[in-house]
C-alpha positions, 0 to 999 in steps of 0.5 A: 485491535481485538486481542486474541484474533487468531489466524486459523482455518474455519470449517464453518466457512469451508464452502465460502473458501472453496468458492473463492479459490478460483478467484484468488489468482485473478484477484492477485493479478488484478492487484498487480495491475492496480499496483502498476498504476499506483507505483507509476503515478507515485514515481513519475508525477513528480518528474512530470511536474518538474519537467513541465512546470519547472517547479521547485522541489518544495512546490512539487512536494506541496502539489503531490501532498495535495493530490494525495489528500484529494485521493484520500478524500475521494476514497472516503467519499466513494467508499461511503457513497457506494458502501451498499453496492460493495457488499458483494464481490461481484459488485466490487469487480464491476466497479473496479473494471470501470475505474481501471478503464478510466484511470488507465486512459487518464495515465496514458493521456498524462504521459502523452503530454511531453510528446504532444507539444501542447500550448498549455501542457500544465493545464492538461497534465493537472486535469489528467492527474485529477481525473486519474486520482478520481478514477483510481478510487473506483479501482482501489476501494472495490479491490480492497473491499473484496479482501473481506468478501473472499474466503475464510480467515486463514484464506484471507490472511494468505490472500493479503500476503499474496497481494502485497507480494504482487504490490512488491512485484509491481514496484520492482516492475515500475522501478526497472522501467523508470530507470530505463526512462531516466537513462534514455535520451531526451528525444526517446523519452516522450515515446517511451513514456507513451509506451510505458503507460500504454503497457500499464493500461493494457495490463490493468484493464485486462487483469480487472476484466479477467477478475470480473469474469471469474467473480461473476462466474463464481457468483452464478455457480450453484450454492453449496450446502456447506456455504455459510449463512449471510452475515448480519449487517453491522450497525457501525464500524467496530473499534478494532477497525478504527484502531487499525486505521490509526496504525496504518497512518502511523506505519506509513511514516516508516518504510516509504520515507526510507525507500524514497531517500535511500537512492539519494543516500546511496548517491551522495553519501555512500559513493559506492555503486555496488554497496548502494545498489545492493542496499536498494535491491535488498530493500525491494526484495525484502518488501516482496518476500516479507509478507510471505515470510512473516505469514509463515513464521507467525502463522497461528499467532494473534493479529496484534502479535503480527503487527507488533513484532513486525513494527518493532523489527522495522524500528530495529532495522532502521536503527541498525542502518543508522549505526552503520557508520560505526558498525561498518558498511557490512551492516548496511546492506543486511539492515536495508534487507531486514527493513524491507522484509519487516515493512512487508510483514507489517503491511501484510499484518495490518491489511489481513487484520483489517480484512478479518475485522471487517469480515467478522464485525463490519459487514455492510461497511466494506466500502467506507472502511477501506476508504478510511484505511487508504485515506489514512495511508495517503495522509501519511504519504502527503506529509512524507511528500512535504517532508521530501520537498523540504529536504530537497529544497536545501542543497546541503543534503548532497554534502557527504558530511551532512547527516540530514539524509541519514537522520531523515530516513531512519528517525521516522521508521524508528519512531513509527515502529515503536509507536505502533508496538506501544499502541498495541500494548496499550490497547491490549492492556485496556482490553484486559482491564475491561474484561476484568471489570466485566467479570467483577460486575458479573461476580 
């Protein structure tokens, strides 16, 4: 990551910022719709595979890992093949709407399988999942690429913060809906699945269509005199982009693992409904407000400072949670809230830094760049899914005296948080040595 990249207002880009102001809210709302698709798929695919195919936890983990890797590979292929078409926000908005329609319909088809009583439900479900993963790449990559095509540096950071808030709200919406599904009767559940997926489909398609209209309206508006000149297409992805892709891979071993295991830990280890629900709620709430809090606290600081401080905060929060047996249950809930807050800030920091790097030094590579970034995140999620399957395949994790749950949910975020900070320090030191050597050569 380039040292010293600061989040600051750029007067030279003021015209571009004003042009994107009208698109900012539709962009965030469309990201909420996209997040509903993603969170619903992540939450319920495992449930449907278990119900339809009666697969073991380990088998479900391997199947989900395969779909994550398939999705990551599709991200790279779509981003690489269409990178020239994703050089404008208008083109990205068109692609996103097309992908939203197909992926939303695929989700409705998948969630309708339990109610249709088909002769080959597993085959239909598998085909629906593959169609969904394929179409979702056309939603995800164009929407992410727009982050580097809208506004100036400071506006882009604010937009990255707002879209992660939208992601958090999407996760909360899906979590509430999943809870209603879990506690519903067997007779009502198939109908609720269809209703749930239909609402998500309508929100996703409508928000994507609105974004497309606003982007096209902005593209048709007369150019302002203060608008910046077209950027030169980069010859290759900058080294800072590759470093951020690696950080995304490492960082996604942190909060996702913790968040997935926390409900099991609350049920089998805490055995205190109030304490468990408070920890889960604060973790989710922290993820929603975290991006905005870190944006306000560290505004004006360099991108590497944002990432390093939030990653260390994730490690500290996980360690505090792990020590709650000795520190007392009073430390458990604040530690969960701090981890959610820090994870939200870490995600915002990486996304906004990546958007800045691609906007300044990766023009013409937006599609492939964001395809690689999301593929890195999904590779980590694939490994997480295998780990979860392995953990759940051994019934001993349910025993109150077993340390398996606590260790598995705290060690990955501690290691990942420290590793991200160490990588940044190493890269910063390497950049300083390179700069010193260049100065000596010039001297």
